[in-house]
C-alpha positions as a Python dict, from the first residue, in 0.01 Angstrom:
ca = {
    (1, 'M'): (0, 0, 0),
    (2, 'K'): (112, 346, -80),
    (3, 'P'): (100, 580, 248),
    (4, 'V'): (-148, 870, 164),
    (5, 'E'): (35, 1245, 218),
    (6, 'A'): (-164, 1504, 443),
    (7, 'R'): (-317, 1721, 204),
    (8, 'P'): (-235, 2062, 389),
    (9, 'Y'): (-513, 2290, 205),
    (10, 'A'): (-783, 2023, 269),
    (11, 'D'): (-966, 2290, 457),
    (12, 'P'): (-1145, 2538, 245),
    (13, 'E'): (-1074, 2840, 492),
    (14, 'T'): (-670, 2720, 543),
    (15, 'A'): (-696, 2713, 124),
    (16, 'A'): (-872, 3058, 122),
    (17, 'R'): (-622, 3205, 343),
    (18, 'K'): (-345, 3102, 118),
    (19, 'L'): (-533, 3224, -208),
    (20, 'V'): (-532, 3586, -8),
    (21, 'E'): (-179, 3579, 103),
    (22, 'I'): (-68, 3486, -271),
    (23, 'A'): (-330, 3734, -411),
    (24, 'A'): (-200, 3986, -186),
    (25, 'A'): (131, 3943, -301),
    (26, 'T'): (63, 3928, -646),
    (27, 'P'): (82, 4275, -832),
    (28, 'A'): (-247, 4416, -980),
    (29, 'V'): (-269, 4521, -1307),
    (30, 'Q'): (-540, 4747, -1384),
    (31, 'D'): (-816, 4867, -1115),
    (32, 'G'): (-691, 4596, -868),
    (33, 'R'): (-761, 4300, -1104),
    (34, 'I'): (-539, 4035, -1054),
    (35, 'Y'): (-549, 3759, -1270),
    (36, 'I'): (-671, 3427, -1128),
    (37, 'E'): (-376, 3212, -1342),
    (38, 'G'): (-150, 3396, -1138),
    (39, 'I'): (-263, 3273, -816),
    (40, 'N'): (-346, 2934, -939),
    (41, 'S'): (10, 2865, -1081),
    (42, 'Q'): (139, 2989, -774),
    (43, 'F'): (-92, 2789, -539),
    (44, 'V'): (-44, 2477, -726),
    (45, 'A'): (323, 2482, -804),
    (46, 'G'): (394, 2637, -461),
    (47, 'S'): (154, 2491, -220),
    (48, 'K'): (89, 2139, -425),
    (49, 'G'): (-310, 2236, -415),
    (50, 'N'): (-499, 2189, -718),
    (51, 'P'): (-816, 2004, -556),
    (52, 'E'): (-841, 2255, -297),
    (53, 'F'): (-791, 2576, -523),
    (54, 'G'): (-1188, 2568, -638),
    (55, 'A'): (-1304, 2563, -254),
    (56, 'G'): (-1057, 2824, -151),
    (57, 'I'): (-1177, 3064, -383),
    (58, 'A'): (-1569, 2993, -308),
    (59, 'F'): (-1515, 3012, 45),
    (60, 'A'): (-1273, 3371, 16),
    (61, 'K'): (-1578, 3454, -228),
    (62, 'E'): (-1844, 3383, 32),
    (63, 'R'): (-1634, 3544, 308),
    (64, 'G'): (-1608, 3880, 109),
    (65, 'W'): (-1227, 3850, 104),
    (66, 'L'): (-1223, 3843, -269),
    (67, 'E'): (-1418, 3954, -571),
    (68, 'V'): (-1433, 3698, -861),
    (69, 'H'): (-1524, 3855, -1206),
    (70, 'E'): (-1806, 3668, -1346),
    (71, 'S'): (-1603, 3552, -1636),
    (72, 'G'): (-1386, 3393, -1396),
    (73, 'T'): (-1063, 3566, -1532),
    (74, 'Y'): (-954, 3777, -1228),
    (75, 'V'): (-999, 3873, -880),
    (76, 'R'): (-991, 4176, -648),
    (77, 'L'): (-907, 4209, -305),
    (78, 'L'): (-1185, 4315, -103),
    (79, 'Q'): (-1057, 4342, 241),
    (80, 'P'): (-708, 4446, 385),
    (81, 'T'): (-515, 4154, 463),
    (82, 'E'): (-443, 4222, 820),
    (83, 'T'): (-762, 4156, 928),
    (84, 'L'): (-796, 3799, 796),
}
């Protein structure tokens, strides 16, 4: 049997906090827009959290931490990261 590794971002809140952290460190292009692929690539490559990305984005949107454009192309930070 192959041992299963623990998934550090299995909890949606933990994944959302990491995504907001990445978004805060990513330079915005226009009007505070942060392209979603930049956040996704950093989250998957650096955090090994591919399945948790969608749940994290949904949680952050639900909590009012991120605004996701209807096209899904970019996000905006809605709250200062110090309050999270």
